[in-house]
N, C-alpha and C positions, 0 to 999 in steps of 0.2 A: 624266511617266512614259511607259514604252513601252507597248505594247499588251499588257495583261495576259493576253490570251488565248493568247499565244505561250508562257506559263510554267506550269509543272505545278502550282503552289500559287496560280494565278489565283483571285480572290475570297476567299482566305483571309485573315483580319485577325488580327493579332498585336498585343497590347498588352504592351509589354516595359517592365517596371520593373526590368530588372536592369542591374548596371553592373560594371565592371572586365573580367572575361574570360570566365569560364565560361558564363554566363548570355548575355552579348553575342554569344559565339562561336555558340551555338545559334541566337539569333534572327537573326544574320547570315546563316547558312546557310538559314533559313527565308526571308529576304528574297532572297537569291540565287536561290532555286527559284520566286520569284514573288509571295510572301506579302506584304501590306502591312503593314510592321511600324511601328508608331507608337511611338517610344522616348520614355518619361517622364523628364525629367530635372529636377533640382534648379533653380530660378530662380536666375541669377546665377552658378551654379557648375557645375552639370551632371555628368556623369560624372567620376569622380574620374580617369580615364586622360587626360582632356583636358589636364591639368596635368604628365603624367608624361614630362617631356622635359627637355633637348633630346634630339632636335631637334624643332621645331616647323614647322608649316606655314607657308611664306611667301606673300605676297600676289604678283600679277602683278608689282608693282614691287620685289619682294625684301625687303618689311618682314615681320619676324617677327611672328606672331600668337600666341595663347594656346591653340591647339589642337595637341598633341602627335601625332607619327606613330603613337604607341601607340594613341591614339583612332581614328585613321583606319583602322587595320588591322583593328579589329572592329567596326565600324559602318557599312560601305557598305550602299547600298540601303534605308536606314531613312529614316523622317521623324521629326523631334524636335519635341516638344511639352515646353513647361516646366509644372509643376505642383507644388506644395507639398502633398503630402498627409500632412505632419505638422499641416497645418490642417484643421479640420473641413470647411471650404468646399472644399478641394481634396480630402479623401476622398470627399465627395458628387459631385465632377466625376468622380473615377475611377469610382465606383459607376454614375453615369450612363452612362458609356461601355461599361461591361462587356456588357450585353445586345447591344451591336452587334459584339462581337469573339468569335473562335472559341477563340482561344488566350491565356493569361495567363501571363507569366514574371516570376518575382522571385527575387532570391537574398539577402533579408535574413535576419538571425538568426532561429532558430525563436521564435515568439510576436510579433515585431514587426508582421506583417500583421494579427494578431488585435487587437493595441492600436489600430491604425489602422482597424479594421472592415473590412479587405480580404483577409481569410483566405478559404481555400477554401469553409468552410461558408456562410459569409455570402454569397460572390459566387455560389455554385451556386444559391442561392435566387432570385438575379436573372437567372441564366443557366444552366439546367439541363444545357445540352450543353456548358458551358465546360470546356476542357482546361486544366488549373490547374498549372503546372510550377514546383516548388519546388527551386532549387539551394542547398545549403549545404555546409558542410565534413563535417558528421557525420551528415546526415539528420534525420528529423523524430522518430526514436525512438532510444533507446540511451543508455547513461550518459554520452555525449560530446555530446548533441544540444545542450546550451545553450552549448558552446564555438564560438569563431569559429575557422574553418579556412581556412589560406592553402595555395597551392600548395606552397611551399618545405616548410611543416611536413609538409603530406600526403606529399610524395615521401619525407620520413624515416619518418613514421610508417607509410606503406603498404609499406616495404620496398624502394622503388626505390633509394633511396642506398646501400643495403646491397650492391647488385650493380652499381653504377655507379661507375666509377673503376678505377685501377690496382691490381693485385693487392697485398695488404698486404705480401707478402714482397718486392715490388719497390719499397716506400715508399709505397704508395698509401693512401687514406683515403675516407672518405664524399665523394660527389660528386653534386651535383644535375645535372639534365640542364640544357642551355643555354637551353632555353625552357620556359615553364610548362606542362608536359605534363600535369599532373593536371588543371588548369583546362581545357586544350584536350581531353583524353579526355572529361572530363565532358560539356563543351558538344556533343560529337558524339553521346555516348550519349544525352543529353537530346533531341537533334533526332530521333534513332530513336524514342526512347520517345514523344514528343509527337505524331509522326506516327502510330504505333500507336494512341495514344489518340484521335487526331482521326479515324481511320478507324472505330473503335468508336463514337464519338459521331454520326458520320454515319449508320452503320447503325442506331443504336438511339436517338438522341436523349439518350444518357446520357453526360455528362462525368465526368471523374475526375481525382484529385489525381496528379501525377507527382512522386515524391519521389526525387531525385537528390542522392547525396552524393559529394563528392570522395574521401572515404576508400574507400567501395565500389569506386569507378570504379578507383582506383589498385591495390587489390587484385585486381580483375578481370583488369588489364592486366599483372599479373604473368605471366600466360599460362603458357608452358611451364615457367617457373621456379617458379611457384607449383605447377604439377602435379609438378614433379621432388622438391619438398620434400615434399608430401603423399603421394606415391606411395613415393618413396625414402627418405624419413625424414631427409636429409641436408640441412642448412643450406647452401644455395649461397652463395659469397662474391664478391667482386669479381674480374672477369677481364680488366680493362682492355678493350683493343679486341679480345679472343678471344671466341670463343663456347663457350657451355658445353657444348654437345651436338654440335657439328660441329668437325672439324679437317682441313684447315687452313682457317680462316675467320676472318681477322683483318688487322690492319695490319702491313705489313713495310716496312722501311726498304730503299730502292734505292740504286743509286750517286748520287753527289750531282748536284744540278741544274747547269745551265751556269755559274751564278754562285757555284758552290761550296757552296750551301746544301743542307742535308739535304733529301731527297725521299722520299716515301712513297706507296703505294697501297693498296688493299684487295684481298685475294684471298678469294673467298667459293666454295670448293669445296663444293657441296652433295651431291654422291654419289659413288662409287667410280669411275664411268666419267670423270667430271671429273677425278678424280685421275691417272687414267692419262694423260689429255691434258695435264695440267699437266706431269707428270712428263717427259713428251716434250719438251715445250717447254724445261723447265728443263735439258735434257740429262742427267737422270738417270733413265731408264726403269726402272731396277733397283729404285727406292724403291716403285714400283707393284706388283712383285712379292715385294718383302721382306715376309714374313708378319707383321713387327710392325706394317706399314703398309697392307695390303691392303684391309681393310675399315674402314669409319669407326669402329666400335666399338674397333678395334686401334688406330687413330690417335689416339682420344681418350684411352685407356689409356696411350699411348706418348707424348703430345704433349711431355714434357720431353726427350726426344731428338730427336724429328722438327723441332720447331719452331726450334731454333737451327741446326739443319742448313740447313733451308729459308733462314733469315735470311742465312746465309753465301752462298747461292746468288743470292739477290735483289740483294746488294751488287756483283754483277759486271756489272749492266747499268743503264742509266737508266730511269726511270719510263715515259717514252713508248714506249720500246723493248718493254719487258714489256707494257704496255697493248696495244700494236698486236698482238703475237703472241697474246695471251690471247683478246683479242676475236675474233680471226680464227679461233681454235680452239672458240670458244663456251665458254670457260672464265669463269665470272662474276668480274668484277674491276672496279675504278673507282678515280677519283682522289678526292683530298681537296680539294674546291674551297672558297677563299673565297667570300662573298657576292659580291663583284665577278664572280668566274668563274662563279658559278651563273647570275647574270642577264646574262651575256654569252655563255652557252653556247647554241650554235644550235639545239640541240634544245628547250630551256626556252623559247626565243623562238619555235620552230616551233609549240610547243604552246600558244602565246597565254597565258602564265602571268602577263604584266604587262598591266595595262590602263591607259589614260590618261584620267582622269575630269576631267569639267568641272566644277569645284567652284565654290561662290558666289563665293569670293575669289581663286580661282586656276585660271584656264582648262585647265591641264595638271598633274595631279597623277597621277604614276605609282603603282600600287599593285598588289600581288598580288590576282590574282582567283580565283575559286572553282576547284577542280580537277575539278569534276563536268562530264562532257561527255555531253550528252544530244541524241540525233540530232533528235528532234521538238519538245522543249521546252526549249531552251537556257536557261542560268541568265541572270539580268538584269545587265546592266552599263550601267545607265542613271542612277543616282542616287549621287552622291559621298556621302561621309560629311556630315551635315548641320552646319550652325552651330546653336549652341546655341539652341533654340526657334524654329528656321527656320519650322517649320510649324505652330505652335501656332494661329494664326488660322484657317489653311486646314482643319486637322483639326476644330477645334471646330465650324466652321460646316458642315462636310461631315457629320461624325457626328452632332451634336447639333443641327443648325440653328440655333446660336447666332447672335445678331445681333452686329454690330460694337459697338454700345453695352455689350451685357452682356459682351464680351470685355473692353473697356474698364475696366469696373467691377471685373473679376477681376484686372486688371493694377493698378489702383489700390490694391486690397487685398493686393497682392503674392501672389495665389493662384497666377497663373501669370506 
């Protein structure tokens, strides 16, 4: 490990019983910030996402392993311990570790942890200052609490799919987001909540349970659209690549690319001044003074006439010519990049968004790194996602002072 004093969460220990995405995303962020995150996985199997491939990690010799890229993306900077806490001996092992940790994270169904004797009430007696974070689909209370909740279903139930996708009158229908955002949103909110609870525990010695639900988070992340409905009373629909409240703020097709393929850009005019600048670049300054389009509220009400007009203008020039002129005039705009273009972008490279990790079976594993930039306590970039059970002996000896003989006995019993 690197010098932990360099990092914001130096000295904080996290016992991570979560798997798949929302919980691991939270604990990965804590690990990036310097916490010692011990990930507890099932012996012989590990986190479900280890098998969610291809693609799978390859050895230095090019041989494919059983660890999927999905797992690598959510478990950097952690240590892996195997423990079967469905066994009584495994449960005792977890309880023995709890007094040595500050944070406990789990994302099992409501009631599972109580069956194992690993619920908040039980563990708080062992460690009164413990911050105990439970991540579930629907939370610890309410009529849906016993249901299993998954990102895809939550995107639907939480309203996101009703406002994502092309407009219905243009042939659209419900559409999920391309990455599991309900999980990711929940993981980030869980990180904030855990750190707030940790601050309270440090001040008072009192731990608490953090109840994080994917559905709660997705409803919260409706943001302005949720407010639009609650304030205005109108159910918003799908708008495709257009903005509900700002015009012109959408994708436009430009003149074809050099190879004859269709090309597009994003125009994101956020205020009336920017619209004036855009109209000048487009060679139509008259649009900025037309009372139908002068103010944003006018443009929103009259988007049906304005947008087709602008689309015809955009088709007169290629994408790069538009982007150059718009950027020079400080009019917000952007390309629509493939992932290949994203990772070759000079700005993405200059921001250091890809780190090359020294994995136990591959000395050069490129992965996306944390976007957090701290001037005094930089995020950690020293521990690659672990092999299953890679640190079991190390952690049991370090945390519990366990002997090699005792660890061997646990292996014989298949507890670890």
